[in-house]
Backbone as a printed PyTorch tensor [residue, N CA C, xyz], in Angstrom:
tensor([[[ 10.4460, -60.0240, -12.3620],
         [ 11.2130, -60.8580, -13.2920],
         [ 11.3050, -60.1400, -14.6360]],

        [[ 12.5190, -59.9270, -15.0980],
         [ 12.7410, -59.1930, -16.3500],
         [ 12.6030, -60.1260, -17.5420]],

        [[ 12.0020, -59.6340, -18.5720],
         [ 11.8330, -60.4080, -19.8030],
         [ 12.7890, -59.9030, -20.8580]],

        [[ 13.3890, -60.8300, -21.5810],
         [ 14.3340, -60.4690, -22.6270],
         [ 13.5970, -59.9610, -23.8550]],

        [[ 14.1730, -58.9990, -24.5600],
         [ 13.5220, -58.5310, -25.7940],
         [ 13.5570, -59.6150, -26.8510]],

        [[ 12.5750, -59.6540, -27.7290],
         [ 12.5540, -60.6920, -28.7690],
         [ 13.7310, -60.5440, -29.7210]],

        [[ 14.2010, -61.6770, -30.2150],
         [ 15.3310, -61.6750, -31.1460],
         [ 14.9190, -61.0460, -32.4640]],

        [[ 15.8270, -60.3420, -33.1280],
         [ 15.4810, -59.7320, -34.4170],
         [ 15.2050, -60.7960, -35.4530]],

        [[ 14.2960, -60.5380, -36.3670],
         [ 13.9850, -61.5470, -37.3920],
         [ 15.1680, -61.7880, -38.3000]],

        [[ 15.2880, -63.0230, -38.7810],
         [ 16.3860, -63.3970, -39.6740],
         [ 16.2140, -62.7190, -41.0200]],

        [[ 17.2990, -62.2780, -41.6590],
         [ 17.1790, -61.6130, -42.9620],
         [ 16.6500, -62.5760, -44.0040]],

        [[ 15.8090, -62.0510, -44.8910],
         [ 15.2200, -62.8850, -45.9330],
         [ 16.2650, -63.2290, -46.9860]],

        [[ 16.0790, -64.3780, -47.6040],
         [ 16.9810, -64.8020, -48.6590],
         [ 18.1150, -65.6610, -48.1380]],

        [[ 19.0500, -65.9510, -49.0230],
         [ 20.1910, -66.7950, -48.7090],
         [ 21.2310, -66.0090, -47.9130]],

        [[ 22.1650, -66.7150, -47.2600],
         [ 23.2590, -65.9980, -46.5750],
         [ 24.0400, -65.1250, -47.5430]],

        [[ 24.6540, -64.0990, -47.0100],
         [ 25.2920, -63.0830, -47.8590],
         [ 26.3710, -63.6860, -48.7440]],

        [[ 27.1980, -64.5500, -48.1950],
         [ 28.3060, -65.1110, -48.9610],
         [ 27.8660, -66.1960, -49.9380]],

        [[ 26.6140, -66.6380, -49.8630],
         [ 26.1270, -67.7010, -50.7300],
         [ 25.1790, -67.1850, -51.8100]],

        [[ 24.7520, -65.9560, -51.7460],
         [ 23.7530, -65.4560, -52.6700],
         [ 24.3910, -64.8930, -53.9250]],

        [[ 23.5690, -64.7570, -54.9670],
         [ 23.9930, -64.1070, -56.1970],
         [ 23.7540, -62.6080, -56.0570]],

        [[ 23.6030, -61.9090, -57.1670],
         [ 23.3340, -60.4870, -57.0620],
         [ 21.9530, -60.2340, -56.4720]],

        [[ 21.0580, -61.2260, -56.5460],
         [ 19.7440, -61.1660, -55.9120],
         [ 19.7720, -61.9850, -54.6300]],

        [[ 19.2170, -61.4430, -53.5730],
         [ 19.2670, -62.1230, -52.2750],
         [ 18.4400, -63.3910, -52.2530]],

        [[ 17.4420, -63.5110, -53.1270],
         [ 16.5770, -64.6910, -53.1320],
         [ 17.0600, -65.7760, -54.0890]],

        [[ 18.1680, -65.5550, -54.7790],
         [ 18.6980, -66.5150, -55.7500],
         [ 20.0390, -67.0200, -55.2490]],

        [[ 20.1720, -68.3320, -55.1490],
         [ 21.4360, -68.9290, -54.7050],
         [ 22.4880, -68.7840, -55.7930]],

        [[ 23.6840, -68.3540, -55.4090],
         [ 24.7520, -68.1610, -56.3710],
         [ 25.3870, -69.4560, -56.8240]],

        [[ 26.0900, -69.3850, -57.9280],
         [ 26.8010, -70.5400, -58.4800],
         [ 28.2240, -70.5840, -57.9420]],

        [[ 28.8350, -71.7580, -57.8830],
         [ 30.2650, -71.8200, -57.5400],
         [ 31.1090, -71.1000, -58.5880]],

        [[ 32.3510, -70.8300, -58.2280],
         [ 33.2150, -70.0850, -59.1330],
         [ 33.4630, -70.7930, -60.4440]],

        [[ 33.7030, -72.1110, -60.4010],
         [ 33.9940, -72.8320, -61.6460],
         [ 32.7700, -72.8750, -62.5570]],

        [[ 31.5570, -72.9300, -61.9790],
         [ 30.3530, -72.9430, -62.8020],
         [ 30.1290, -71.6010, -63.4850]],

        [[ 30.3930, -70.5060, -62.7640],
         [ 30.2390, -69.1800, -63.3580],
         [ 31.2490, -68.9630, -64.4810]],

        [[ 32.4830, -69.4080, -64.2740],
         [ 33.4860, -69.2970, -65.3310],
         [ 33.0980, -70.1540, -66.5290]],

        [[ 32.5020, -71.3180, -66.2600],
         [ 32.0320, -72.1740, -67.3470],
         [ 30.9270, -71.5310, -68.1690]],

        [[ 30.0580, -70.7490, -67.5060],
         [ 29.0090, -70.0530, -68.2510],
         [ 29.6180, -69.0520, -69.2350]],

        [[ 30.5540, -68.2330, -68.7670],
         [ 31.1930, -67.2640, -69.6580],
         [ 31.9550, -67.9640, -70.7770]],

        [[ 32.6310, -69.0600, -70.4560],
         [ 33.3710, -69.7980, -71.4830],
         [ 32.4250, -70.4090, -72.5050]],

        [[ 31.2830, -70.9190, -72.0470],
         [ 30.3180, -71.5110, -72.9760],
         [ 29.7010, -70.4870, -73.9080]],

        [[ 29.3290, -69.3170, -73.3740],
         [ 28.7730, -68.2640, -74.2270],
         [ 29.8020, -67.8070, -75.2560]],

        [[ 31.0520, -67.6420, -74.8140],
         [ 32.0900, -67.1980, -75.7510],
         [ 32.3460, -68.2380, -76.8330]],

        [[ 32.3910, -69.5090, -76.4440],
         [ 32.5860, -70.5730, -77.4370],
         [ 31.4250, -70.6310, -78.4290]],

        [[ 30.2110, -70.3860, -77.9450],
         [ 29.0600, -70.3620, -78.8560],
         [ 29.1800, -69.2200, -79.8590]],

        [[ 29.5920, -68.0440, -79.4030],
         [ 29.7720, -66.9280, -80.3330],
         [ 30.8690, -67.1940, -81.3460]],

        [[ 31.9780, -67.8220, -80.8980],
         [ 33.0600, -68.1600, -81.8290],
         [ 32.5670, -69.1530, -82.8790]],

        [[ 31.8040, -70.1370, -82.4570],
         [ 31.3140, -71.1630, -83.3930],
         [ 30.3700, -70.5670, -84.4290]],

        [[ 29.4710, -69.7030, -84.0020],
         [ 28.5150, -69.1180, -84.9410],
         [ 29.2090, -68.2000, -85.9290]],

        [[ 30.1110, -67.3420, -85.4430],
         [ 30.7800, -66.4050, -86.3450],
         [ 31.7890, -67.0960, -87.2620]],

        [[ 32.3880, -68.1790, -86.7940],
         [ 33.3080, -68.9030, -87.6620],
         [ 32.5640, -69.5280, -88.8380]],

        [[ 31.3650, -70.0220, -88.6000],
         [ 30.5750, -70.5970, -89.6950],
         [ 29.8760, -69.5270, -90.5240]],

        [[ 29.7580, -68.3380, -89.9720],
         [ 29.0220, -67.2850, -90.6800],
         [ 29.9530, -66.4080, -91.5150]],

        [[ 31.0180, -65.8790, -90.8800],
         [ 31.9060, -64.9470, -91.5820],
         [ 33.3630, -65.3700, -91.5020]],

        [[ 33.6320, -66.5220, -90.8980],
         [ 35.0110, -67.0260, -90.7650],
         [ 35.8900, -66.0410, -89.9940]],

        [[ 35.3370, -65.4860, -88.9170],
         [ 36.0590, -64.5490, -88.0720],
         [ 35.1960, -64.1490, -86.8860]],

        [[ 35.6400, -63.1150, -86.1630],
         [ 34.9110, -62.6310, -84.9960],
         [ 34.0390, -61.4590, -85.3960]],

        [[ 32.7300, -61.5930, -85.1220],
         [ 31.7930, -60.5550, -85.5040],
         [ 30.9060, -60.1310, -84.3550]],

        [[ 29.7270, -59.6550, -84.7080],
         [ 28.8070, -59.0980, -83.7280],
         [ 28.2660, -60.1540, -82.7840]],

        [[ 27.9940, -61.3270, -83.3060],
         [ 27.4430, -62.3830, -82.4490],
         [ 28.4580, -62.7960, -81.3990]],

        [[ 29.7140, -62.8840, -81.7830],
         [ 30.7460, -63.2050, -80.7860],
         [ 30.8170, -62.1300, -79.7090]],

        [[ 30.7770, -60.8630, -80.1070],
         [ 30.8550, -59.7850, -79.1240],
         [ 29.6740, -59.8170, -78.1610]],

        [[ 28.4800, -60.0810, -78.7050],
         [ 27.3060, -60.1440, -77.8380],
         [ 27.3500, -61.3180, -76.8840]],

        [[ 27.7460, -62.4910, -77.3730],
         [ 27.8350, -63.6740, -76.5040],
         [ 28.9390, -63.5010, -75.4580]],

        [[ 30.0430, -62.9260, -75.8610],
         [ 31.1470, -62.7010, -74.9240],
         [ 30.7330, -61.7390, -73.8070]],

        [[ 30.0740, -60.6510, -74.1710],
         [ 29.6240, -59.6790, -73.1720],
         [ 28.5630, -60.2880, -72.2530]],

        [[ 27.6070, -60.9800, -72.8170],
         [ 26.5280, -61.5690, -72.0100],
         [ 27.0610, -62.6410, -71.0620]],

        [[ 27.9810, -63.4660, -71.5330],
         [ 28.5130, -64.5210, -70.6700],
         [ 29.3050, -63.9780, -69.4970]],

        [[ 30.1510, -62.9730, -69.7280],
         [ 30.9640, -62.4150, -68.6480],
         [ 30.1120, -61.6760, -67.6190]],

        [[ 29.1440, -60.8940, -68.0820],
         [ 28.2780, -60.1540, -67.1590],
         [ 27.3850, -61.1070, -66.3780]],

        [[ 26.8370, -62.1190, -67.0510],
         [ 25.9990, -63.0960, -66.3530],
         [ 26.7950, -63.8610, -65.3040]],

        [[ 28.0520, -64.1580, -65.5910],
         [ 28.8830, -64.8680, -64.6140],
         [ 29.1130, -64.0310, -63.3640]],

        [[ 29.3880, -62.7380, -63.5220],
         [ 29.6050, -61.8700, -62.3690],
         [ 28.3150, -61.6930, -61.5540]],

        [[ 27.1830, -61.6900, -62.2290],
         [ 25.9170, -61.5090, -61.5170],
         [ 25.4550, -62.7790, -60.8080]],

        [[ 25.7490, -63.9430, -61.3590],
         [ 25.1750, -65.1830, -60.8520],
         [ 26.1140, -65.9110, -59.8940]],

        [[ 27.3590, -65.5520, -59.8340],
         [ 28.3000, -66.2710, -58.9930],
         [ 28.0430, -65.9510, -57.5240]],

        [[ 28.4840, -66.8260, -56.6410],
         [ 28.3660, -66.5700, -55.2140],
         [ 29.2210, -65.3700, -54.8090]],

        [[ 28.8030, -64.7420, -53.7420],
         [ 29.5490, -63.5780, -53.2550],
         [ 30.9630, -63.9540, -52.8390]],

        [[ 31.1490, -65.1520, -52.2960],
         [ 32.4710, -65.5660, -51.8470],
         [ 33.3980, -65.9040, -53.0050]],

        [[ 32.8760, -66.1870, -54.1990],
         [ 33.6910, -66.5840, -55.3520],
         [ 33.6290, -65.5390, -56.4500]],

        [[ 33.5740, -64.2790, -56.0930],
         [ 33.3920, -63.2100, -57.0670],
         [ 34.6760, -62.8390, -57.8020]],

        [[ 35.8210, -63.1810, -57.2460],
         [ 37.0830, -62.7190, -57.8350],
         [ 37.3610, -63.3850, -59.1830]],

        [[ 37.0560, -64.6630, -59.3210],
         [ 37.3440, -65.3700, -60.5620],
         [ 36.6100, -64.8060, -61.7650]],

        [[ 35.2750, -64.7000, -61.7210],
         [ 34.5760, -64.0810, -62.8520],
         [ 34.9420, -62.6240, -63.0810]],

        [[ 35.4500, -61.9440, -62.0550],
         [ 35.8360, -60.5480, -62.2170],
         [ 37.0500, -60.3910, -63.1190]],

        [[ 38.0180, -61.2750, -63.0060],
         [ 39.2680, -61.1340, -63.7630],
         [ 39.2850, -61.9540, -65.0460]],

        [[ 38.2140, -62.6520, -65.3680],
         [ 38.2490, -63.5380, -66.5210],
         [ 38.0280, -62.8780, -67.8820]],

        [[ 37.3800, -61.7100, -68.0340],
         [ 37.1480, -61.1830, -69.3900],
         [ 38.4100, -61.0110, -70.2380]],

        [[ 39.5040, -60.3750, -69.7360],
         [ 40.7010, -60.2950, -70.6020],
         [ 41.3170, -61.6580, -70.8910]],

        [[ 41.3240, -62.5280, -69.8890],
         [ 41.9130, -63.8510, -70.1120],
         [ 41.0920, -64.6600, -71.1000]],

        [[ 39.7870, -64.5080, -71.0390],
         [ 38.9240, -65.2600, -71.9520],
         [ 39.0960, -64.7950, -73.3860]],

        [[ 39.2430, -63.5020, -73.5760],
         [ 39.4650, -62.9930, -74.9280],
         [ 40.8370, -63.4060, -75.4500]],

        [[ 41.8450, -63.3970, -74.5730],
         [ 43.1810, -63.8350, -74.9950],
         [ 43.2040, -65.3120, -75.3630]],

        [[ 42.2600, -66.0860, -74.8480],
         [ 42.1650, -67.4990, -75.2220],
         [ 41.3320, -67.6940, -76.4820]],

        [[ 40.3100, -66.8660, -76.6670],
         [ 39.4060, -67.0560, -77.8040],
         [ 40.0370, -66.6330, -79.1160]],

        [[ 40.7780, -65.5280, -79.1180],
         [ 41.3180, -65.0070, -80.3740],
         [ 42.3460, -65.9640, -81.0000]],

        [[ 43.3550, -66.4760, -80.2670],
         [ 44.2590, -67.4480, -80.9070],
         [ 43.5390, -68.7060, -81.3760]],

        [[ 42.4880, -69.0970, -80.6670],
         [ 41.7270, -70.2670, -81.1240],
         [ 41.0740, -70.0060, -82.4660]],

        [[ 40.5230, -68.8040, -82.6280],
         [ 39.9010, -68.4500, -83.9090],
         [ 40.9380, -68.4110, -85.0170]],

        [[ 42.1140, -67.8670, -84.7160],
         [ 43.1640, -67.7840, -85.7250],
         [ 43.6100, -69.1770, -86.1640]],

        [[ 43.7330, -70.0880, -85.2020],
         [ 44.1450, -71.4500, -85.5460],
         [ 43.0690, -72.1820, -86.3410]],

        [[ 41.8070, -71.9700, -85.9540],
         [ 40.7310, -72.6540, -86.6630],
         [ 40.5360, -72.1080, -88.0730]],

        [[ 40.7610, -70.8190, -88.2430],
         [ 40.5910, -70.2080, -89.5750],
         [ 41.7930, -70.4060, -90.4750]],

        [[ 42.8930, -70.9370, -89.9150],
         [ 44.0850, -71.1640, -90.7270],
         [ 44.8260, -69.8960, -91.0640]],

        [[ 44.7510, -68.8870, -90.1840],
         [ 45.4290, -67.6250, -90.4390],
         [ 46.9280, -67.7960, -90.4400]],

        [[ 47.5900, -67.1690, -91.3890],
         [ 49.0400, -67.2340, -91.4870],
         [ 49.5420, -68.5480, -92.0340]],

        [[ 48.6530, -69.3260, -92.6830],
         [ 49.0960, -70.6080, -93.2050],
         [ 50.0530, -70.4570, -94.3820]],

        [[ 49.8160, -69.4520, -95.2270],
         [ 50.6970, -69.2600, -96.3810],
         [ 52.0250, -68.6250, -96.0100]],

        [[ 52.0890, -67.9880, -94.8370],
         [ 53.3320, -67.3600, -94.3770],
         [ 53.7250, -67.9990, -93.0590]],

        [[ 54.5940, -68.9650, -93.0630],
         [ 54.9000, -69.7060, -91.8480],
         [ 55.8390, -68.9780, -90.8980]],

        [[ 56.2270, -67.7340, -91.2010],
         [ 57.1560, -67.0410, -90.3320],
         [ 56.5280, -66.6610, -88.9990]],

        [[ 57.4010, -66.4520, -87.9890],
         [ 56.9180, -66.0960, -86.6530],
         [ 56.2620, -64.7250, -86.6470]],

        [[ 56.8080, -63.7830, -87.3610],
         [ 56.2380, -62.4360, -87.3940],
         [ 54.8420, -62.4400, -87.9900]],

        [[ 54.6450, -63.2200, -89.0440],
         [ 53.3240, -63.2820, -89.6590],
         [ 52.2980, -63.9000, -88.7180]],

        [[ 52.7090, -64.9030, -87.9510],
         [ 51.7890, -65.5080, -86.9890],
         [ 51.4220, -64.5150, -85.8900]],

        [[ 52.3890, -63.7550, -85.4210],
         [ 52.1060, -62.7630, -84.3810],
         [ 51.1720, -61.6790, -84.8910]],

        [[ 51.3690, -61.2670, -86.1580],
         [ 50.4850, -60.2570, -86.7180],
         [ 49.0740, -60.7910, -86.9180]],

        [[ 48.9840, -62.0460, -87.3120],
         [ 47.6520, -62.6250, -87.5230],
         [ 46.8910, -62.7780, -86.2180]],

        [[ 47.5990, -62.9130, -85.1030],
         [ 46.9390, -62.9920, -83.7980],
         [ 46.7240, -61.6090, -83.2080]],

        [[ 47.6910, -60.6880, -83.4190],
         [ 47.5810, -59.3700, -82.8090],
         [ 46.5030, -58.5000, -83.4190]],

        [[ 46.2740, -58.6370, -84.7230],
         [ 45.2540, -57.8070, -85.3710],
         [ 43.8570, -58.0850, -84.8240]],

        [[ 43.4030, -59.3420, -84.6910],
         [ 42.0920, -59.5730, -84.0730],
         [ 42.0230, -59.1360, -82.6110]],

        [[ 43.1400, -59.2290, -81.8890],
         [ 43.1370, -58.7570, -80.5000],
         [ 42.9100, -57.2480, -80.4250]],

        [[ 43.5640, -56.5050, -81.3200],
         [ 43.3580, -55.0600, -81.3340],
         [ 41.9310, -54.7000, -81.7440]],

        [[ 41.3760, -55.4560, -82.6640],
         [ 40.0080, -55.1710, -83.0930],
         [ 38.9950, -55.4890, -81.9950]],

        [[ 39.2960, -56.4800, -81.1590],
         [ 38.3750, -56.8720, -80.0970],
         [ 38.6570, -56.1430, -78.7890]],

        [[ 39.6650, -55.2530, -78.7690],
         [ 39.9930, -54.5620, -77.5180],
         [ 38.8550, -53.6910, -77.0010]],

        [[ 38.1400, -52.9070, -77.8320],
         [ 37.0150, -52.1280, -77.2800],
         [ 35.9550, -52.9930, -76.6190]],

        [[ 35.6540, -54.1340, -77.2240],
         [ 34.6690, -55.0390, -76.6120],
         [ 35.1730, -55.5650, -75.2760]],

        [[ 36.4500, -55.9100, -75.2150],
         [ 37.0220, -56.3920, -73.9630],
         [ 37.0180, -55.3090, -72.8910]],

        [[ 37.3230, -54.0610, -73.2720],
         [ 37.3460, -52.9710, -72.3060],
         [ 35.9510, -52.6950, -71.7550]],

        [[ 34.9420, -52.6710, -72.6180],
         [ 33.5710, -52.4210, -72.1570],
         [ 33.0960, -53.5600, -71.2520]],

        [[ 33.3730, -54.7870, -71.6500],
         [ 32.9470, -55.9350, -70.8470],
         [ 33.6390, -55.9390, -69.4910]],

        [[ 34.9370, -55.6630, -69.4670],
         [ 35.6620, -55.6120, -68.2000],
         [ 35.1550, -54.4870, -67.3120]],

        [[ 34.8220, -53.3410, -67.9080],
         [ 34.2830, -52.2320, -67.1240],
         [ 32.9460, -52.5660, -66.4860]],

        [[ 32.0600, -53.2220, -67.2390],
         [ 30.7720, -53.6240, -66.6720],
         [ 30.9630, -54.6540, -65.5650]],

        [[ 31.8250, -55.6220, -65.7870],
         [ 32.0670, -56.6440, -64.7600],
         [ 32.6670, -56.0370, -63.4980]],

        [[ 33.5910, -55.0980, -63.6630],
         [ 34.1970, -54.4460, -62.4960],
         [ 33.1750, -53.6180, -61.7290]],

        [[ 32.3060, -52.9060, -62.4490],
         [ 31.2960, -52.0880, -61.7770],
         [ 30.3160, -52.9610, -60.9840]],

        [[ 29.8870, -54.0650, -61.5800],
         [ 28.9650, -54.9650, -60.8710],
         [ 29.6460, -55.5880, -59.6570]],

        [[ 30.9100, -55.9760, -59.8110],
         [ 31.6190, -56.5910, -58.6890],
         [ 31.8140, -55.5990, -57.5490]],

        [[ 32.1870, -54.3680, -57.8560],
         [ 32.3440, -53.3630, -56.7970],
         [ 31.0220, -53.0570, -56.1150]],

        [[ 29.9410, -53.0520, -56.8850],
         [ 28.6220, -52.8230, -56.2920],
         [ 28.2550, -53.9600, -55.3400]],

        [[ 28.5620, -55.1700, -55.7220],
         [ 28.2620, -56.3090, -54.8490],
         [ 29.1530, -56.3110, -53.6130]],

        [[ 30.4190, -55.9450, -53.7640],
         [ 31.2950, -55.8600, -52.6000],
         [ 30.8120, -54.8010, -51.6150]],

        [[ 30.2340, -53.7160, -52.1320],
         [ 29.7850, -52.6400, -51.2610],
         [ 28.4540, -52.9510, -50.5830]],

        [[ 27.5470, -53.6000, -51.2780],
         [ 26.2090, -53.8330, -50.7440],
         [ 26.0810, -55.1660, -50.0130]],

        [[ 26.7110, -56.1860, -50.5080],
         [ 26.5500, -57.5170, -49.9200],
         [ 27.6440, -57.7420, -48.8800]],

        [[ 27.4290, -57.1640, -47.7320],
         [ 28.3670, -57.3390, -46.6280],
         [ 27.7460, -58.2330, -45.5670]],

        [[ 28.5970, -58.9650, -44.8580],
         [ 28.1050, -59.8440, -43.8100],
         [ 27.5820, -59.0100, -42.6540]],

        [[ 26.3350, -59.2400, -42.2100],
         [ 25.8150, -58.4610, -41.0750],
         [ 26.5410, -58.7790, -39.7920]],

        [[ 26.5010, -57.8180, -38.8690],
         [ 27.2140, -57.9990, -37.6170],
         [ 26.6500, -59.1350, -36.7830]],

        [[ 25.3710, -59.4400, -36.9480],
         [ 24.7760, -60.5270, -36.1640],
         [ 25.3050, -61.8830, -36.5590]],

        [[ 25.8790, -62.0030, -37.8000],
         [ 26.4220, -63.2840, -38.2350],
         [ 27.8310, -63.5360, -37.7450]],

        [[ 28.4930, -62.4930, -37.2360],
         [ 29.8640, -62.6580, -36.7550],
         [ 29.8200, -63.3080, -35.3810]],

        [[ 30.3660, -64.4560, -35.2490],
         [ 30.3480, -65.1940, -33.9900],
         [ 31.5590, -64.8120, -33.1530]],

        [[ 31.2860, -64.4520, -31.9280],
         [ 32.3680, -64.1500, -31.0080],
         [ 32.8980, -65.4490, -30.4170]],

        [[ 34.2030, -65.5210, -30.3170],
         [ 34.8360, -66.7160, -29.7910],
         [ 34.8420, -66.6640, -28.2650]],

        [[ 34.0130, -67.4830, -27.6690],
         [ 33.9410, -67.5460, -26.2330],
         [ 34.1870, -68.9820, -25.7850]],

        [[ 34.7200, -69.1020, -24.6020],
         [ 34.9790, -70.4220, -24.0560],
         [ 33.6710, -71.0100, -23.5410]],

        [[ 33.2380, -72.1390, -24.0620],
         [ 31.9740, -72.7120, -23.6000],
         [ 32.0980, -73.2170, -22.1700]],

        [[ 30.9610, -73.2300, -21.4300],
         [ 31.0230, -73.7420, -20.0640],
         [ 31.3550, -75.2270, -20.0370]],

        [[ 32.1210, -75.6320, -19.0370],
         [ 32.5170, -77.0270, -18.9150],
         [ 33.7870, -77.3710, -19.6310]],

        [[ 34.4250, -76.4190, -20.3010],
         [ 35.6570, -76.6840, -21.0300],
         [ 36.8360, -76.6640, -20.0730]],

        [[ 37.7400, -77.5990, -20.2310],
         [ 38.9180, -77.6670, -19.3770],
         [ 39.9300, -76.6260, -19.7920]],

        [[ 40.4760, -75.9620, -18.8170],
         [ 41.5310, -74.9880, -19.0740],
         [ 42.8690, -75.6940, -19.1070]],

        [[ 43.7760, -75.1610, -19.8930],
         [ 45.0880, -75.7910, -20.0120],
         [ 45.9460, -75.5630, -18.7870]],

        [[ 45.7890, -74.4230, -18.1540],
         [ 46.6830, -74.0880, -17.0410],
         [ 46.3610, -74.9050, -15.8020]],

        [[ 45.0950, -74.9650, -15.4080],
         [ 44.7540, -75.6260, -14.1550],
         [ 44.2350, -77.0290, -14.3410]],

        [[ 43.7360, -77.3580, -15.5560],
         [ 43.2130, -78.6860, -15.7740],
         [ 41.8460, -78.8750, -15.1480]],

        [[ 41.2010, -77.8240, -14.6610],
         [ 39.8840, -77.9180, -14.0660],
         [ 38.8410, -77.4160, -15.0460]],

        [[ 37.6180, -77.8020, -14.8150],
         [ 36.5340, -77.3980, -15.6810],
         [ 36.0960, -75.9780, -15.3500]],

        [[ 35.8970, -75.1840, -16.4040],
         [ 35.4400, -73.8210, -16.2150],
         [ 33.9300, -73.7880, -16.3360]],

        [[ 33.2530, -73.3010, -15.3250],
         [ 31.7910, -73.2630, -15.3080],
         [ 31.2400, -71.9770, -15.8510]],

        [[ 32.0960, -71.0290, -16.1770],
         [ 31.6140, -69.7790, -16.7220],
         [ 31.1640, -68.7860, -15.6720]],

        [[ 31.3650, -69.0730, -14.3530],
         [ 30.9640, -68.1560, -13.2900],
         [ 32.1690, -67.7960, -12.4530]],

        [[ 32.1240, -66.6110, -11.8710],
         [ 33.2030, -66.1860, -10.9830],
         [ 32.9970, -66.7620,  -9.6010]],

        [[ 34.0310, -66.6320,  -8.7850],
         [ 33.9600, -67.2410,  -7.4610],
         [ 32.9390, -66.5500,  -6.5740]],

        [[ 32.7440, -65.2260,  -6.7360],
         [ 31.7990, -64.5260,  -5.8710],
         [ 30.3490, -64.7310,  -6.2900]],

        [[ 30.1290, -65.4180,  -7.4540],
         [ 28.7660, -65.6830,  -7.8820],
         [ 28.2230, -66.9930,  -7.3140]],

        [[ 29.0580, -67.8120,  -6.6760],
         [ 28.6080, -69.0620,  -6.0870],
         [ 27.8930, -68.7740,  -4.7680]],

        [[ 26.9830, -69.6460,  -4.3790],
         [ 26.4570, -69.5820,  -3.0020],
         [ 27.5700, -69.8680,  -2.0000]],

        [[ 27.4210, -69.4030,  -0.7500],
         [ 28.5000, -69.6270,   0.2400],
         [ 28.8400, -71.0920,   0.4370]],

        [[ 27.8490, -71.9840,   0.3180],
         [ 28.1240, -73.4120,   0.5210],
         [ 28.7790, -74.0720,  -0.6740]],

        [[ 28.7550, -73.4260,  -1.8640],
         [ 29.3060, -74.0440,  -3.0690],
         [ 30.5220, -73.3080,  -3.6010]],

        [[ 31.0370, -72.3630,  -2.8510],
         [ 32.1920, -71.6160,  -3.3430],
         [ 33.4200, -72.5090,  -3.4010]],

        [[ 34.1770, -72.4510,  -4.4700],
         [ 35.3710, -73.2850,  -4.5540],
         [ 36.4390, -72.8030,  -3.5910]],

        [[ 37.2480, -73.7140,  -3.0800],
         [ 38.2950, -73.3120,  -2.1250],
         [ 39.3290, -72.4290,  -2.7760]],

        [[ 39.8970, -71.5490,  -1.9660],
         [ 40.9330, -70.6590,  -2.4530],
         [ 42.2220, -71.4290,  -2.6780]],

        [[ 43.1090, -70.8460,  -3.4370],
         [ 44.3900, -71.4880,  -3.7010],
         [ 45.1890, -71.5930,  -2.3960]],

        [[ 45.6690, -72.7990,  -2.1360],
         [ 46.3820, -73.0170,  -0.8780],
         [ 47.7610, -72.3720,  -0.8560]],

        [[ 48.2610, -72.1090,  -2.0220],
         [ 49.5970, -71.5200,  -2.0370],
         [ 49.5910, -70.0720,  -1.5850]],

        [[ 48.4350, -69.3830,  -1.6260],
         [ 48.3570, -68.0020,  -1.1980],
         [ 47.9000, -67.9540,   0.2480]],

        [[ 48.6550, -67.4680,   1.1790],
         [ 48.2370, -67.4240,   2.5880],
         [ 47.1150, -66.4320,   2.7920]],

        [[ 46.2230, -66.7560,   3.7010],
         [ 45.1020, -65.8740,   4.0170],
         [ 45.5800, -64.7170,   4.8870]],

        [[ 44.6350, -63.7730,   5.1120],
         [ 44.9850, -62.6090,   5.9110],
         [ 45.2450, -62.9850,   7.3710]],

        [[ 44.5130, -64.0260,   7.8450],
         [ 44.7260, -64.4580,   9.2370],
         [ 46.0960, -65.0350,   9.4510]],

        [[ 46.5510, -65.8350,   8.5090],
         [ 47.8910, -66.4060,   8.6340],
         [ 48.9590, -65.3320,   8.5730]],

        [[ 48.7330, -64.3410,   7.7640],
         [ 49.7160, -63.2660,   7.6860],
         [ 49.7860, -62.5040,   9.0190]],

        [[ 48.6330, -62.3510,   9.6680],
         [ 48.6310, -61.6130,  10.9390],
         [ 49.3010, -62.4020,  12.0570]],

        [[ 49.2000, -63.7430,  12.0260],
         [ 49.7800, -64.5540,  13.0880],
         [ 51.2920, -64.6730,  12.9800]],

        [[ 51.8670, -64.4100,  11.8290],
         [ 53.3080, -64.5500,  11.6740],
         [ 54.0190, -63.4810,  12.4850]],

        [[ 55.0360, -63.8360,  13.2520],
         [ 55.8000, -62.8380,  14.0140],
         [ 56.6060, -61.9750,  13.0800]],

        [[ 56.8760, -60.7850,  13.5140],
         [ 57.7020, -59.9050,  12.6660],
         [ 59.0870, -60.4830,  12.4530]],

        [[ 59.8020, -59.8970,  11.5180],
         [ 61.1180, -60.4410,  11.1770],
         [ 62.1020, -60.3340,  12.3140]],

        [[ 62.0490, -59.2470,  13.1620],
         [ 62.9820, -59.1070,  14.2730],
         [ 62.7630, -60.1690,  15.3410]],

        [[ 61.4870, -60.5180,  15.6580],
         [ 61.2040, -61.5560,  16.6660],
         [ 61.7070, -62.9070,  16.2040]],

        [[ 61.5470, -63.1970,  14.9040],
         [ 62.0430, -64.5060,  14.4230],
         [ 63.5570, -64.5830,  14.5000]],

        [[ 64.2410, -63.5070,  14.2350],
         [ 65.6870, -63.5230,  14.3290],
         [ 66.1310, -63.7180,  15.7720]],

        [[ 65.3850, -63.0950,  16.7640],
         [ 65.7360, -63.2370,  18.1770],
         [ 65.5540, -64.6860,  18.6380]],

        [[ 64.5100, -65.3220,  18.1580],
         [ 64.3180, -66.7250,  18.5280],
         [ 65.4300, -67.6150,  17.9880]],

        [[ 65.8370, -67.3500,  16.7700],
         [ 66.9340, -68.1730,  16.2090],
         [ 68.2300, -67.9730,  16.9790]],

        [[ 68.4630, -66.7050,  17.4680],
         [ 69.6810, -66.4360,  18.2310],
         [ 69.6230, -67.1240,  19.5970]]])
């Protein structure tokens, strides 16, 4: 009697698509990770607005920390959202700062408003580029390392006892030659057996009888 080899041990930690950058830490949903980056950025905007009435070092640090933490803590399956959010988050934060600081209030023209928004965007571009580069590097590293193992891929097989659409009979998962002789299912009646084929007269004899 042959014995089956023992099953391989289950991998430690959470499933690949549910884990964060650490296998033992459960990842956050996509909206929660985006909320973390948004909260850190809003905190930096609030502190710098009360401190220097603009965007300074604290905003840059909070913005960088929030975006990187979001990419690291999010679930593997929801990695795309935190990956693309750094430029969008900065494009949302800078006009908010301009509106809160009252930039361009003395010059109501459209060109002056665009300049008042574009200048802080240009000044914050290096911070956005560095933050986006770090987020992209972490995301690519996670895509490369956190892959679903082959043992988790389920093969689609027809379970035993399932009815087939063509014949309407239950499939037991065994072939006809695997049954015992007393339990073998009957052959299809529409296909003549070899004995019946041998008993049939040739075509010339049948024509002679008809004549």
